[in-house]
BAPALUM-596308 format. One record per residue: x, y, z of N, C-alpha, C in turn; chain; residue number from 1. Coordinates in steps of 0.1 Angstrom, whole numbers. Each point is the difference from the previous one (the first is absolute). Layout:
N
@neast->X&nnorth->Y&nup->Z&caeast->X&canorth->Y&caup->Z&ceast->X&cnorth->Y&cup->Z&chain->A&n->NUM
...
***
This chain:
115
@neast->9&nnorth->-11&nup->-1&caeast->-9&canorth->11&caup->2&ceast->9&cnorth->11&cup->-2&chain->A&n->1
@neast->-1&nnorth->10&nup->-10&caeast->7&canorth->12&caup->1&ceast->-3&cnorth->9&cup->11&chain->A&n->2
@neast->10&nnorth->8&nup->8&caeast->0&canorth->9&caup->9&ceast->1&cnorth->12&cup->-4&chain->A&n->3
@neast->-10&nnorth->9&nup->8&caeast->-1&canorth->15&caup->-4&ceast->7&cnorth->4&cup->14&chain->A&n->4
@neast->11&nnorth->5&nup->-2&caeast->5&canorth->8&caup->13&ceast->-4&cnorth->13&cup->5&chain->A&n->5
@neast->0&nnorth->3&nup->11&caeast->-2&canorth->14&caup->5&ceast->-14&cnorth->6&cup->-7&chain->A&n->6
@neast->-9&nnorth->-9&nup->2&caeast->-15&canorth->3&caup->-6&ceast->-6&cnorth->10&cup->6&chain->A&n->7
@neast->4&nnorth->2&nup->14&caeast->-6&canorth->10&caup->9&ceast->6&cnorth->13&cup->-4&chain->A&n->8
@neast->9&nnorth->1&nup->-7&caeast->5&canorth->14&caup->-5&ceast->-3&cnorth->3&cup->-14&chain->A&n->9
@neast->-6&nnorth->-9&nup->-9&caeast->-2&canorth->1&caup->-14&ceast->-14&cnorth->4&cup->-2&chain->A&n->10
@neast->-3&nnorth->5&nup->-11&caeast->-14&canorth->6&caup->-3&ceast->-5&cnorth->-14&cup->-9&chain->A&n->11
@neast->-15&nnorth->2&nup->-1&caeast->-6&canorth->-10&caup->-8&ceast->6&cnorth->-1&cup->-12&chain->A&n->12
@neast->2&nnorth->12&nup->-7&caeast->6&canorth->-2&caup->-14&ceast->12&cnorth->-7&cup->0&chain->A&n->13
@neast->9&nnorth->3&nup->10&caeast->14&canorth->-7&caup->0&ceast->-1&cnorth->-14&cup->2&chain->A&n->14
@neast->-8&nnorth->-3&nup->9&caeast->-4&canorth->-16&caup->3&ceast->-5&cnorth->-6&cup->-14&chain->A&n->15
@neast->-9&nnorth->5&nup->-6&caeast->-7&canorth->-6&caup->-11&ceast->11&cnorth->-2&cup->-11&chain->A&n->16
@neast->8&nnorth->10&nup->-1&caeast->10&canorth->0&caup->-12&ceast->11&cnorth->-10&cup->3&chain->A&n->17
@neast->4&nnorth->-2&nup->15&caeast->9&canorth->-9&caup->3&ceast->-5&cnorth->-15&cup->1&chain->A&n->18
@neast->-14&nnorth->-1&nup->3&caeast->-5&canorth->-13&caup->-2&ceast->0&cnorth->-7&cup->-13&chain->A&n->19
@neast->-4&nnorth->10&nup->-10&caeast->2&canorth->-5&caup->-13&ceast->13&cnorth->-3&cup->-5&chain->A&n->20
@neast->10&nnorth->7&nup->3&caeast->13&canorth->-3&caup->-3&ceast->3&cnorth->-12&cup->6&chain->A&n->21
@neast->-1&nnorth->-3&nup->14&caeast->3&canorth->-13&caup->5&ceast->-9&cnorth->-11&cup->-5&chain->A&n->22
@neast->-12&nnorth->0&nup->-4&caeast->-4&canorth->-10&caup->-5&ceast->2&cnorth->-4&cup->-15&chain->A&n->23
@neast->4&nnorth->11&nup->-6&caeast->4&canorth->-6&caup->-14&ceast->14&cnorth->-5&cup->2&chain->A&n->24
@neast->8&nnorth->4&nup->10&caeast->14&canorth->-7&caup->-1&ceast->-1&cnorth->-13&cup->8&chain->A&n->25
@neast->-10&nnorth->-1&nup->9&caeast->-1&canorth->-13&caup->7&ceast->-6&cnorth->-11&cup->-13&chain->A&n->26
@neast->-8&nnorth->2&nup->-7&caeast->-4&canorth->-7&caup->-12&ceast->11&cnorth->-3&cup->-8&chain->A&n->27
@neast->9&nnorth->8&nup->-4&caeast->13&canorth->-2&caup->-7&ceast->9&cnorth->-6&cup->6&chain->A&n->28
@neast->1&nnorth->-1&nup->15&caeast->9&canorth->-8&caup->6&ceast->11&cnorth->7&cup->4&chain->A&n->29
@neast->0&nnorth->14&nup->-1&caeast->13&canorth->8&caup->4&ceast->0&cnorth->9&cup->10&chain->A&n->30
@neast->-7&nnorth->-4&nup->10&caeast->1&canorth->7&caup->14&ceast->12&cnorth->-3&cup->6&chain->A&n->31
@neast->4&nnorth->9&nup->8&caeast->10&canorth->-5&caup->10&ceast->-2&cnorth->-5&cup->12&chain->A&n->32
@neast->7&nnorth->-6&nup->7&caeast->-6&canorth->-7&caup->14&ceast->-4&cnorth->12&cup->9&chain->A&n->33
@neast->5&nnorth->10&nup->2&caeast->-3&canorth->11&caup->8&ceast->-14&cnorth->4&cup->-3&chain->A&n->34
@neast->-5&nnorth->-1&nup->-13&caeast->-13&canorth->5&caup->-4&ceast->-13&cnorth->-12&cup->1&chain->A&n->35
@neast->6&nnorth->-10&nup->5&caeast->-13&canorth->-10&caup->5&ceast->3&cnorth->-8&cup->12&chain->A&n->36
@neast->11&nnorth->5&nup->10&caeast->2&canorth->-6&caup->10&ceast->0&cnorth->12&cup->13&chain->A&n->37
@neast->-4&nnorth->-5&nup->11&caeast->1&canorth->10&caup->13&ceast->-14&cnorth->10&cup->0&chain->A&n->38
@neast->-10&nnorth->-4&nup->-4&caeast->-12&canorth->8&caup->1&ceast->-5&cnorth->-3&cup->16&chain->A&n->39
@neast->-10&nnorth->8&nup->4&caeast->-6&canorth->-2&caup->14&ceast->-15&cnorth->-1&cup->-1&chain->A&n->40
@neast->-4&nnorth->4&nup->-12&caeast->-16&canorth->1&caup->0&ceast->-5&cnorth->-1&cup->-15&chain->A&n->41
@neast->-9&nnorth->-9&nup->-3&caeast->-4&canorth->-2&caup->-13&ceast->-15&cnorth->6&cup->-3&chain->A&n->42
@neast->-3&nnorth->4&nup->-11&caeast->-14&canorth->3&caup->-4&ceast->-4&cnorth->-11&cup->-11&chain->A&n->43
@neast->-9&nnorth->-8&nup->0&caeast->-2&canorth->-8&caup->-10&ceast->-15&cnorth->4&cup->-6&chain->A&n->44
@neast->1&nnorth->2&nup->-13&caeast->-14&canorth->5&caup->-5&ceast->-3&cnorth->-10&cup->-13&chain->A&n->45
@neast->-11&nnorth->-8&nup->6&caeast->-6&canorth->-7&caup->-9&ceast->-14&cnorth->4&cup->-5&chain->A&n->46
@neast->-3&nnorth->9&nup->6&caeast->-14&canorth->8&caup->-4&ceast->-2&cnorth->2&cup->-14&chain->A&n->47
@neast->11&nnorth->6&nup->-7&caeast->0&canorth->2&caup->-13&ceast->-5&cnorth->-13&cup->-9&chain->A&n->48
@neast->3&nnorth->-12&nup->5&caeast->-3&canorth->-10&caup->-8&ceast->-13&cnorth->-5&cup->5&chain->A&n->49
@neast->-9&nnorth->7&nup->6&caeast->-14&canorth->-3&caup->3&ceast->0&cnorth->-10&cup->14&chain->A&n->50
@neast->11&nnorth->-1&nup->6&caeast->0&canorth->-9&caup->13&ceast->-7&cnorth->11&cup->13&chain->A&n->51
@neast->-10&nnorth->-7&nup->4&caeast->-9&canorth->10&caup->10&ceast->8&cnorth->1&cup->12&chain->A&n->52
@neast->6&nnorth->-12&nup->6&caeast->6&canorth->1&caup->12&ceast->9&cnorth->-13&cup->1&chain->A&n->53
@neast->12&nnorth->3&nup->6&caeast->10&canorth->-12&caup->3&ceast->8&cnorth->2&cup->12&chain->A&n->54
@neast->5&nnorth->-9&nup->5&caeast->12&canorth->-1&caup->11&ceast->14&cnorth->-2&cup->-7&chain->A&n->55
@neast->8&nnorth->9&nup->1&caeast->12&canorth->0&caup->-4&ceast->11&cnorth->-4&cup->9&chain->A&n->56
@neast->10&nnorth->-9&nup->-4&caeast->11&canorth->-6&caup->9&ceast->11&cnorth->8&cup->-2&chain->A&n->57
@neast->6&nnorth->1&nup->16&caeast->9&canorth->10&caup->2&ceast->14&cnorth->-7&cup->-6&chain->A&n->58
@neast->9&nnorth->8&nup->-7&caeast->13&canorth->-3&caup->-6&ceast->10&cnorth->3&cup->10&chain->A&n->59
@neast->4&nnorth->-9&nup->8&caeast->11&canorth->1&caup->9&ceast->12&cnorth->7&cup->-6&chain->A&n->60
@neast->9&nnorth->7&nup->6&caeast->-1&canorth->6&caup->13&ceast->-10&cnorth->12&cup->3&chain->A&n->61
@neast->-9&nnorth->2&nup->-9&caeast->-10&canorth->12&caup->2&ceast->-9&cnorth->-1&cup->11&chain->A&n->62
@neast->-5&nnorth->9&nup->5&caeast->-7&canorth->0&caup->11&ceast->-18&cnorth->-1&cup->-2&chain->A&n->63
@neast->-4&nnorth->6&nup->-13&caeast->-13&canorth->-1&caup->-2&ceast->-2&cnorth->1&cup->-16&chain->A&n->64
@neast->-12&nnorth->-1&nup->-4&caeast->-6&canorth->2&caup->-14&ceast->-15&cnorth->1&cup->2&chain->A&n->65
@neast->0&nnorth->11&nup->-9&caeast->-17&canorth->4&caup->-2&ceast->-4&cnorth->-5&cup->-14&chain->A&n->66
@neast->-10&nnorth->-6&nup->2&caeast->-8&canorth->-6&caup->-11&ceast->-12&cnorth->8&cup->-3&chain->A&n->67
@neast->1&nnorth->5&nup->-13&caeast->-13&canorth->11&caup->-6&ceast->-5&cnorth->-8&cup->-10&chain->A&n->68
@neast->-14&nnorth->-1&nup->3&caeast->-10&canorth->-6&caup->-9&ceast->-5&cnorth->11&cup->-7&chain->A&n->69
@neast->-12&nnorth->-5&nup->-9&caeast->-6&canorth->9&caup->-10&ceast->-10&cnorth->9&cup->9&chain->A&n->70
@neast->-3&nnorth->11&nup->-6&caeast->-10&canorth->10&caup->4&ceast->-15&cnorth->-8&cup->-2&chain->A&n->71
@neast->-7&nnorth->1&nup->10&caeast->-13&canorth->-6&caup->-2&ceast->-12&cnorth->12&cup->5&chain->A&n->72
@neast->-11&nnorth->1&nup->-9&caeast->-8&canorth->9&caup->2&ceast->-11&cnorth->-9&cup->9&chain->A&n->73
@neast->-5&nnorth->9&nup->10&caeast->-9&canorth->-7&caup->12&ceast->-8&cnorth->10&cup->4&chain->A&n->74
@neast->-11&nnorth->0&nup->9&caeast->-6&canorth->8&caup->9&ceast->3&cnorth->0&cup->13&chain->A&n->75
@neast->3&nnorth->12&nup->4&caeast->4&canorth->2&caup->14&ceast->-11&cnorth->9&cup->7&chain->A&n->76
@neast->-1&nnorth->1&nup->13&caeast->-9&canorth->10&caup->7&ceast->4&cnorth->13&cup->-2&chain->A&n->77
@neast->-10&nnorth->8&nup->-4&caeast->5&canorth->13&caup->-4&ceast->1&cnorth->9&cup->14&chain->A&n->78
@neast->1&nnorth->13&nup->0&caeast->-1&canorth->10&caup->12&ceast->-15&cnorth->-1&cup->7&chain->A&n->79
@neast->-9&nnorth->-1&nup->-9&caeast->-15&canorth->0&caup->5&ceast->-3&cnorth->-15&cup->2&chain->A&n->80
@neast->9&nnorth->-9&nup->2&caeast->-7&canorth->-13&caup->1&ceast->-2&cnorth->-9&cup->-12&chain->A&n->81
@neast->-2&nnorth->7&nup->-11&caeast->-6&canorth->-7&caup->-14&ceast->14&cnorth->-4&cup->-7&chain->A&n->82
@neast->-4&nnorth->-12&nup->-9&caeast->11&canorth->-4&caup->-7&ceast->6&cnorth->10&cup->-11&chain->A&n->83
@neast->14&nnorth->0&nup->0&caeast->6&canorth->8&caup->-10&ceast->10&cnorth->-9&cup->-9&chain->A&n->84
@neast->1&nnorth->3&nup->-13&caeast->9&canorth->-10&caup->-7&ceast->16&cnorth->6&cup->5&chain->A&n->85
@neast->8&nnorth->-8&nup->0&caeast->16&canorth->2&caup->2&ceast->7&cnorth->-11&cup->-4&chain->A&n->86
@neast->14&nnorth->4&nup->-5&caeast->11&canorth->-7&caup->-4&ceast->7&cnorth->-5&cup->10&chain->A&n->87
@neast->-1&nnorth->-12&nup->5&caeast->10&canorth->-6&caup->10&ceast->12&cnorth->-7&cup->-7&chain->A&n->88
@neast->11&nnorth->2&nup->8&caeast->13&canorth->-6&caup->-5&ceast->4&cnorth->-9&cup->11&chain->A&n->89
@neast->-1&nnorth->-15&nup->-3&caeast->4&canorth->-7&caup->10&ceast->17&cnorth->-1&cup->3&chain->A&n->90
@neast->3&nnorth->1&nup->12&caeast->15&canorth->-1&caup->2&ceast->3&cnorth->-12&cup->12&chain->A&n->91
@neast->8&nnorth->-8&nup->-1&caeast->6&canorth->-9&caup->9&ceast->13&cnorth->1&cup->6&chain->A&n->92
@neast->4&nnorth->2&nup->10&caeast->14&canorth->1&caup->5&ceast->3&cnorth->-13&cup->8&chain->A&n->93
@neast->11&nnorth->-5&nup->-7&caeast->7&canorth->-12&caup->6&ceast->13&cnorth->4&cup->6&chain->A&n->94
@neast->3&nnorth->-2&nup->12&caeast->12&canorth->4&caup->5&ceast->6&cnorth->-10&cup->11&chain->A&n->95
@neast->12&nnorth->0&nup->2&caeast->8&canorth->-6&caup->9&ceast->-1&cnorth->3&cup->14&chain->A&n->96
@neast->-7&nnorth->-7&nup->6&caeast->-5&canorth->5&caup->16&ceast->13&cnorth->4&cup->9&chain->A&n->97
@neast->12&nnorth->-5&nup->-3&caeast->12&canorth->4&caup->7&ceast->0&cnorth->12&cup->-1&chain->A&n->98
@neast->-2&nnorth->8&nup->-10&caeast->4&canorth->13&caup->-4&ceast->-11&cnorth->10&cup->5&chain->A&n->99
@neast->-13&nnorth->-6&nup->-4&caeast->-11&canorth->9&caup->3&ceast->-7&cnorth->3&cup->12&chain->A&n->100
@neast->2&nnorth->-12&nup->9&caeast->-6&canorth->-3&caup->11&ceast->12&cnorth->3&cup->11&chain->A&n->101
@neast->-3&nnorth->7&nup->10&caeast->10&canorth->2&caup->11&ceast->-8&cnorth->-3&cup->13&chain->A&n->102
@neast->7&nnorth->-8&nup->9&caeast->-5&canorth->-5&caup->12&ceast->12&cnorth->6&cup->10&chain->A&n->103
@neast->-8&nnorth->7&nup->10&caeast->10&canorth->6&caup->10&ceast->3&cnorth->-12&cup->10&chain->A&n->104
@neast->12&nnorth->4&nup->4&caeast->7&canorth->-11&caup->10&ceast->-10&cnorth->-1&cup->9&chain->A&n->105
@neast->1&nnorth->-14&nup->5&caeast->-11&canorth->-3&caup->11&ceast->-13&cnorth->0&cup->0&chain->A&n->106
@neast->-5&nnorth->4&nup->-15&caeast->-13&canorth->-1&caup->-2&ceast->-4&cnorth->-8&cup->-9&chain->A&n->107
@neast->-12&nnorth->-6&nup->1&caeast->-6&canorth->-10&caup->-11&ceast->-9&cnorth->9&cup->-9&chain->A&n->108
@neast->0&nnorth->11&nup->-1&caeast->-9&canorth->10&caup->-8&ceast->10&cnorth->5&cup->-11&chain->A&n->109
@neast->-6&nnorth->-3&nup->-12&caeast->8&canorth->4&caup->-13&ceast->-9&cnorth->15&cup->-3&chain->A&n->110
@neast->9&nnorth->8&nup->-7&caeast->-4&canorth->12&caup->-5&ceast->3&cnorth->4&cup->-12&chain->A&n->111
@neast->-6&nnorth->6&nup->-12&caeast->8&canorth->2&caup->-14&ceast->10&cnorth->11&cup->1&chain->A&n->112
@neast->11&nnorth->-3&nup->-6&caeast->10&canorth->12&caup->-3&ceast->1&cnorth->2&cup->-15&chain->A&n->113
@neast->1&nnorth->13&nup->-1&caeast->1&canorth->7&caup->-12&ceast->13&cnorth->-7&cup->-9&chain->A&n->114
@neast->-3&nnorth->-3&nup->-12&caeast->11&canorth->-5&caup->-10&ceast->9&cnorth->13&cup->-2&chain->A&n->115
***
C-alpha cells in the first residue's frame, strides 16, 4: 500500500496529486521501499466500487484502518421529528487495541486514547 507522508500538513489537492502519482507507480512496480513501508494509518475506500460496508484488516505495524463504504440515501428524523432524506457514509474503524486503548495502572477500567 503506497504511503502518503505528512498528510496532516498537505492540502487535499496535494494529497490527491500524490495519491494519483503513487498509484500509477505502484501499478508499474516502480515504488521505492520508503513509499510503501512505515505507514501508521490506512484509509481503504471500496465505496467507489459500490461496496456498501466492509471490515478492513490492519496491515501491521500500522495501528488502524478506516473502511469507507458507498454513500447510501435514507430517511432520518428531521428537526421537527418528521422524515428527511439524507446521505449517510458508512465508516468502520479497525484498530490495534494495544495502541488505542489505555488502561491506568492498578485499574481494570479501559478508556479510549487519541491516535
